[in-house]
N, C-alpha and C positions, 0 to 999 in steps of 0.2 A: 874203182876206188877213187878215182880222179871225182867221179857225179859227189859221193860223199861228202868229201873235204869241201865242193864248192857249196852244197846243201847245209854243210854244218856251219861253215862261213855268213851264207845267207841268213840261216835261222838267229845267229847273234848279232848281227847287224840288227833285225827285225827287233829283237829285245833289247838290244841298247837303243833304238830308236823310241821304243813304247816307255822305257823307264825315263828317258829324258822328257817326251812327252808329257809325262804325268808330273816330272818335277816342275818342269813349264808353269802347267796347269796349276800347281801347287803355291810355285811363286805370284800366278796374277792374284788368285782366289785372295791371297794373305796381304796384297798389295790395295786391292779393291776395297777390303773389312777397313784396313788402315785410312784410307780415305775418306771412307763413305762413316766413322765411327767420327772423325775428324770433323766434318762437316754437320753433324748433329749435335756438335758441342756448343754449349751457347758460347755466348764474346765473353770475353774475360771483363771488358769494359760494360759488359751490363748494369745495370743499377739498380736496386730494389725498388720499385712504386709503393704508394702509400695514398690513403684514400684520406684528404683534409675534412677533420671533424667536425668543420662548420659549412662550405660551401659542397663538397664531394668531391671534388677536384683532384684526378688522380697526379701525382707528382712525385719527381724522381727525391730519395730520401735525403740528396745533399741538397735540395730545394727546399724543404721545409723546417719549420720551427717548432720545437716543442712548449706547451703553454697550457698548463694548470693537467700536465699528465697525460695531453692531447697531442695530438700532431697536424699541424696546420701547416697549409701552404706559405708562399709569398706576397699571394694578393693580399692589394691594401686593404680591402675589404673584408679578408680575413683576422686582419690585424686590429690589437687592440687600442 
């Protein structure tokens, strides 16, 4: 009878250990997926690039000028 009680306790400990391992794996998998998702996101400070209509140079949109419905860069050669 005592042997049955000891075996039951061992079985319960094995089941509890199995459940804990599953929970930890699930938590670690979620943490990895969240960190990889953050790495794949573009930087918030990234700016849209445009191509100058006159010289073809690529510049950030904040450094461009609109001239006759065309975007041009701030290069003196491209200014009127």
